[in-house]
N, C-alpha and C positions, 0 to 999 in steps of 0.2 A: 576470363582470359580465353585466348584462342586455343591453347593446348589443354586438352582435357585429361590425358593420361600421363603426361610428362614424357620423359625420354624412353620409357619402357615400350612405347608403341613402335611398331615396325614401319618402315617406309611405305609399304603397300597400303597399310591401314590408314596412314596419314593422308595419302593421296586420295583414297576413296572418300574419307570423311570430308576432306576439303572440297571434292567435287560435289558431294551431296549438299554441303553447306552453300556452295556457290549456286547450285541449281535452285535450292530453296530461296535464297536471296533474289535470284533473277525472277522466280515466280512471284514472290512478294512485290518486287518492283513493278512487274507487269501489271499485277492487279491494282497497285496504287495508281499507276499511270492511267488505267482504264477508268478507275473511280474518279480521278481528278478531271479527266475529259468529260465524263458523264455529268459531274457537278458543274462544270463550266457551261455545258449546254443548258442545264436547268436554270442556272443563274442568268444566262442571256435571255431565255424565255421569260423568266420572271421580270427582268429589267424592261423588256418590251411591253409586257402586260401592265407594269406600274406606270410607264409612260403613257400608254393608251388611257388608263384610268384617270391619270392626272389631267389629260387633255379633256376627257369627258366631264370631269369635275368642274374644270374651268368654264366649259360650255354651259353646264347647268347653273353655275353661279352667275354667269353673265345673263342667262335667261331669267333667273330669279330676280336679278336687280334691274331688269328692264333694259339691259344692254349698256348701262352706265355704271362703271365701277364706283362703288362707294356711295351712290345716290340711292335714297329710299324711294320706293314707289308711291305714287299718289293714289290713295284709295278711289278717288273719283275717276281715275283713268282705267280702272279695272271693270271687267264685265261682271254683272251680278251672277251668282251661281245658277240661277234658273235659265239662263240663256244657253 
């Protein structure tokens, strides 16, 4: 509950406690907003990196398949390893 000491508290004490609680809540909210912003930036960076890695993977897969999707490479078309 919001009231800690009940009706025995004086008005001055209540106002001070409320101000302290409000300041504490504002501090926590500010920290959470900063954390949320930081996590959003990290997430955007990771998303860009994943997109780059997916693009590179598609390029490697295309190279490995000889540029033809789904087609197997003919061993006679490959250069021997000693060249």
